[in-house]
C-alpha positions as CSV (number, residue, x, y, z in Angstrom):
1,X,-4.1,-8.3,-20.0
2,X,-6.6,-6.9,-17.4
3,X,-5.7,-4.0,-15.2
4,X,-6.1,-6.2,-12.1
5,X,-3.6,-8.8,-13.6
6,X,-1.1,-6.0,-14.3
7,X,-1.5,-4.6,-10.8
8,X,-1.0,-8.1,-9.3
9,X,2.2,-8.5,-11.4
10,X,3.5,-5.1,-10.3
11,X,2.6,-5.9,-6.6
12,X,4.4,-9.2,-6.9
13,X,7.5,-7.5,-8.2
14,X,7.5,-5.1,-5.3
15,X,6.9,-8.0,-2.8
16,X,9.9,-9.8,-4.3
17,X,12.1,-6.7,-4.0
18,X,11.0,-6.4,-0.3
19,X,11.6,-10.1,0.4
20,X,14.8,-9.4,2.4
21,X,12.7,-7.7,5.0
22,X,10.3,-10.6,5.4
23,X,7.3,-12.2,3.8
24,X,5.0,-9.8,1.9
25,X,1.6,-11.1,0.9
26,X,-0.1,-9.9,-2.2
27,X,-3.9,-10.1,-2.4
28,X,-6.5,-9.0,-4.9
29,X,-8.0,-5.7,-4.0
30,X,-10.8,-4.1,-6.0
31,X,-9.2,-3.6,-9.5
32,X,-5.7,-3.7,-8.0
33,X,-3.5,-5.7,-5.6
34,X,-2.8,-5.0,-1.9
35,X,0.5,-5.7,-0.1
36,X,0.6,-6.7,3.5
37,X,2.9,-7.9,6.2
38,X,1.5,-9.9,9.2
39,X,-2.0,-9.2,8.0
40,X,-1.5,-5.4,7.9
41,X,-2.0,-3.7,4.5
42,X,0.7,-1.0,3.9
43,X,0.5,-0.5,0.2
44,X,-1.4,-1.3,-3.0
45,X,-1.0,-1.1,-6.8
46,X,-3.9,0.2,-8.8
47,X,-4.1,1.7,-12.3
48,X,-0.3,1.2,-12.7
49,X,0.5,3.2,-9.6
50,X,2.0,2.1,-6.3
51,X,0.6,3.8,-3.2
52,X,2.0,3.7,0.3
53,X,0.1,4.1,3.6
54,X,0.9,7.4,5.3
55,X,0.5,9.0,8.7
56,X,0.6,12.7,9.6
57,X,4.4,12.9,9.5
58,X,5.0,10.9,6.4
59,X,2.0,12.6,4.6
60,X,3.9,15.9,4.9
61,X,7.0,14.4,3.2
62,X,4.9,13.0,0.3
63,X,3.1,16.3,-0.1
64,X,6.5,18.2,-0.1
65,X,7.6,15.9,-3.0
66,X,4.5,16.9,-4.9
67,X,3.0,13.4,-4.7
68,X,-0.8,12.9,-4.8
69,X,-3.1,10.9,-2.6
70,X,-5.1,8.0,-4.0
71,X,-8.3,9.2,-5.8
72,X,-11.1,7.4,-7.4
73,X,-14.4,8.4,-9.1
74,X,-17.8,7.8,-7.8
75,X,-21.0,8.9,-9.6
76,X,-20.9,12.7,-9.5
77,X,-17.8,13.1,-7.4
78,X,-14.1,12.2,-6.8
79,X,-13.2,10.6,-3.6
80,X,-9.7,11.3,-2.1
81,X,-8.2,8.7,0.3
82,X,-5.6,10.7,2.2
83,X,-4.2,7.7,4.0
84,X,-2.4,6.4,0.8
85,X,-0.1,8.4,-1.4
86,X,1.8,7.7,-4.6
87,X,5.2,6.2,-4.2
88,X,8.1,8.5,-5.0
89,X,10.1,7.7,-8.1
90,X,13.2,6.8,-6.1
91,X,11.6,3.5,-5.0
92,X,11.5,2.1,-8.5
93,X,15.3,2.3,-8.9
94,X,16.6,1.9,-5.4
95,X,15.8,-1.2,-3.3
96,X,17.0,0.5,-0.1
97,X,14.6,3.4,-0.7
98,X,11.8,0.9,-1.4
99,X,12.4,-0.9,1.8
100,X,12.6,2.3,3.8
101,X,9.3,3.6,2.4
102,X,7.6,0.2,2.9
103,X,8.8,0.1,6.5
104,X,7.5,3.6,7.2
105,X,4.2,2.7,5.4
106,X,3.9,-0.5,7.5
107,X,4.5,1.4,10.7
108,X,1.8,4.0,9.7
109,X,-0.6,1.1,9.0
110,X,0.2,-0.5,12.4
111,X,-0.5,2.8,14.2
112,X,-3.8,3.2,12.4
113,X,-4.8,-0.4,13.2
114,X,-4.0,0.2,16.9
115,X,-6.4,3.2,16.9
116,X,-9.3,1.1,15.7
117,X,-11.6,-0.4,18.4
118,X,-9.8,-3.4,19.8
119,X,-6.4,-2.1,19.0
120,X,-5.6,-4.8,16.4
121,X,-5.5,-5.1,12.7
122,X,-8.6,-6.2,11.0
123,X,-8.9,-10.0,10.7
124,X,-8.9,-11.4,7.2
125,X,-12.5,-12.1,6.0
126,X,-11.4,-15.0,3.9
127,X,-10.8,-18.4,5.2
128,X,-7.3,-19.8,4.9
129,X,-7.1,-22.8,2.7
130,X,-4.6,-25.6,3.1
């Protein structure tokens, strides 16, 4: 099974556990799978790890727990994406903790989207199919 297939399955499981809060969409993203609500990406799964969107306040919480930001390799360097951090272990055993972290991540993503020119989330580049 490919890593993108495994990531999609993990993301679908997270989306299902979040379903009481509303519809969560799972889409392919690089070699992983992204999770979004109302077109706003708030989390993704890649390499077997769930990452949540953070802001300045929540980033401090993740760092205090010893969690790491998302990193990937480019030729000759490692790129750190400080806006997404590993999910804490508690979310894998506790649906309430998962929903709380997802809600905070979604709020961080909404805030970041509002700061972009135009003040709205990026529109999907893909056409919707019926």
